[in-house]
N, C-alpha and C positions, 0 to 999 in steps of 0.2 A: 753508721759508719762516720768516721771522721774525715774531713777534706783537708789533705796535706797543706794546701795553699793557705786555707783559713788558719790552720795551725801555725804556719810560718808567720803570717801576719800578726796573730796573736803574741807569738814569742817576741817579735820584733817591737811591738808595742810594749811588752813588758820589759824588754831590755832597756828601752828609751827612758820608760818611766822610772826604773831602778837606777838608771844613770843620773837622771834628774834628781832623785832623791840622795844619791851618794854625794852630790855637791852640797846639798842643804834640804831638808824635808819641808822647809817653807816653800821651796820652788813648786813641790807637789801640790801643797796646800792652796797655794795662790792660783795655780793652774786649774784646780777644781773649782774653786770660787770664781776665777774670772770667767772661765769657759762654760761653766755648767751652772752656776749659781751657788751662793752661799748656803742654801738649804740642802744641797747634796753633799755637803761636808759631814762625815761621820762623827758622832760625839765620842772620841776615844783619845787616848794618848799614845796608841801603837802606831808606830810608823808604817808597819807592814799593812794596817788596814787602810790608811791613806793611799797607799800604792795599789792595793788591790781595788779600791774604789775607783781611782783614776783609770785604771786598766779596764775595769768593768764599763766605765762610761764611754771610753774611746772605742772599745769594741761594739757597744751597743750602737753608737753613731754610725759605724760602718754596716750594721745590720748582720753582723756575723753571729 
């Protein structure tokens, strides 16, 4: 069963990441590279993949 608090946190992280991407996708790319290392950047041209990667990394940092 899913924890409602964890789901709320994940949703907030996703909202923040997509707001960052709305300004410019390079903000998301730089956030991944600067906070988690360039090796964590996905090899893709799809903006959603960059956003999903940053969301997954942030959620993993929280241990959710």
